[in-house]
N, C-alpha and C positions, 0 to 999 in steps of 0.2 A: 513561737518560743518567747518567753518573757525575758525581760532584762535581767531579773534575778537569777533565772535558770541559766542564762548565758554567762553571767558572772561566776556562778558556781561551777559550771562546766570548765570555763577557762582556768579557774583556781585549781580544779582537780587536775587539769592538764599540766599546769605549772608544777603542782605538787608531784605528779608522776615523773615529770622531767627532772625535777630536783632529786627524786629518789634514784633515778637512773644515773645521774651525774655522781651522786654520793656513792652509789654502789660501784660505779666504774672507777672512781678515784680512790676507793678505800683499799688499802693493802691488808697485810696481816695485822693482827691486833697489836704486835710489838712495834710496827712501823709507824712513823709519824704520818698524819693525814697529808694527802696531796692537794695542793691548791690548784683548782681548775681555772684557766683563764676565762675572761668574760665572753669572748666571741664563741668559743666552743659551747659554753653553757647556753647562750642564746640560740645557737643552731640546734642544740638538742631539744630545747623547748619548742622551737618552730616545728621540728619534725614530729614531736609528740602532738602538737595542736593540729597538725595536718591530717591526722587519722580520721577515718570516716565516722567513727563512733561519736566524735565531738560535733559533727555537722548534720546529724540525721534530722534535727528539728529546725534547721536554718530556714528562713523564708525563701520562697521560690524566686526565680528571676522576675516573673511577672509582678509578684508582691513587692519586690524591691523597686522595680520601675514605678509601680503605683505609688509607693511611699515617696519616691523622689519627685513624682509629679505633684502630689499634694503639698509637699514641702515647698516646691517652686511656686505653686499657685498661692500658698499662704504668704510667701515673701512678696509676690507681686501685688497682692491685695493690700498688704501692709504698706508698701511703698505708695500705692495709689491713694490709700486713705490718708497717709501723711502729707501728700501733695494736694489733697482736696480740702477746701475750706469746710470746717465742721467735722473733719476726721471721718470716722466710719459712717456716721449718720449722713454727712454730706455726700459720701460716695454712694450710699444706698439711694439717696434722692436722685443723683445723676443717672444711676442705672435704671430706676423706675421711669424717669423722664424719657430716656432713650427707648425703653420698651413701649411706652405710651405713643411716642411718635411713630414707631414702626407699625404698631397696631392700627393707628389712624390711617397711615398710608395704605396698609393692606385693605382696610375697610373701604377706603375711597377709590382705590384703583382696581381692586378685585384681584383674583388669581391671575398671575402672569400667563399669557398664552401667545401662541404664534399665530400670525395671520395665515389664513389658508392660501395655498398657492393658486388655486382657481376655485371659483364658486360652482357648486353643483346645480343642476336644474331645480326649479322650484317644485315641480310636480313629479310624482313617480309614474310608472308605466300605466297604471290603471286610472283612467280619467274618472273624476267624480264631480258632482255639481257643487255650486256654492253652498246650497242648503246642506248637503252632506258634510262639507268641510266645517260649516258652522256647528252642526250637531256634534261632530267629533271634537271640536274645540271646547264646546260647553261640557261635554263628558269629561274631558281631561281637566278642565277647570274645577269641576265638582269634586274631583279627587285630589286637587292641589298639585297636579302635574303641569306647572306653569310653562315649562319649556315646550312641551308638546302642544299646549293650548295656544301659545303664541304662533307656533308653526302653522297649525291648522287654520287659525284665524287669518293669517297673512295669505294663505292659499285661498281661503274663501273670498278675500278682497279681490285678488287677481282674477279668480274664476268668475266672480260677479261682473267685473268690468268686461271680461270676454263675452259673457252672456248678453251684456247690453251693447255689444259691438263697439265699446269704447277702447278696447284693445283687440288686436288681431290674435287669433288663436295660433300660437307658435310654440311647438314643442322645444324643450331645451332652454326656455327663457329663465333667467335668474331673477331673484327678487329685486336686485338693484336695477336691472334692465326694465322690469315691469314698472317699478316706481318712477323711473326717469320718463318712460313713455307716457304713463298715465298722468304724470305731473304736467306735461305739455297740454294735455286735453283738459285737465282739471287743475289749473294753476293755483286756485285758492287752497288746494289740499296738497300741494307739492311737498311742503315741509313735512306734513304728517305722513305722507307716503314714504318719503326718504327715511324718516325715523323708524317707521314700521319695518322697512326693509333692513335697516341696520340692526334692529332687535332680532329679526329673523336670522340674520347672518351670525350675530353674537352667540345665540343659543344653539345654532346648527353647526357652525364651523369654528367658532371662537372659543368654545369651552366655558362661556359664561352661563350664569343661572338667572332665569327670569323670575319675577315675583308677581303677586296679584296686581299691583299697580301697573306694571308693564302690560300685562294682558288686558287690563281694563282700558288702557289708552288705545291699544290696537283694536279692541272691540268697539270702542266709541268711534274710531275712524271708520270702521266698517259700516256702522249705522249712519254716519254723516254722509258717506259716499253713496249710500242707497238713495238719498234725497238730492244729491248734487246733480247739477245740469252742466253738460260740457260747454266750454267756451269755443265759439266758432272762430276760426282764424281766417281773416279776410286778407286778400292780397290787393295791392294797388294795380289798377288797370293802366295801360300805356298812356291814356289821356289824362291820368291823374285821378280819375274817379275810382271808387272802390266797388268791387263786385263780388 
């Protein structure tokens, strides 16, 4: 309902109320007019305006609440603009800076995720060779499925170390456990193993997303470990000689 329509409706209501008052107060043609006090006249007008016919096109409760919200928001922005150096332009610059900072934090930290309560085993029930895991990793990488590619490449690393007897075959081993054990045998690659296990956990349990660079780092570690030689750990003999 427009403002003009509301004014006309109210005017019609007032006119109707005035006619009622005039009719009620008018006596015979030979009698002098009766003066109606102000309060009864106001009450008669109020009753007339309360009729449903004058409120059929009134805005709904939701519309009134929405109008009140936009009015409050406009006043709030006006106050903020008046308190910000540069007025409305300064407020816009501040808002854009805040959005840029939030976007940078989101890009740097990634999607928030909860740490898993307990890590699941590295391998599933069906055992596969290191070559099979590598082939699966390359197939996923060719399709751009980097999460699955990282998972399969990490499994290939651990299976290859088991096939070379650098790790004991132990069902239920996690990626972190395998990296820690292999890092003691291959200390030069301990950091790389730890990082690969972390990438595996991130994409498997942490809700993060791997990319091509992540997969390439894990694949390079796999290639480096194929040429790596274990470090023999010697112990000191009782007489001080090593054996």
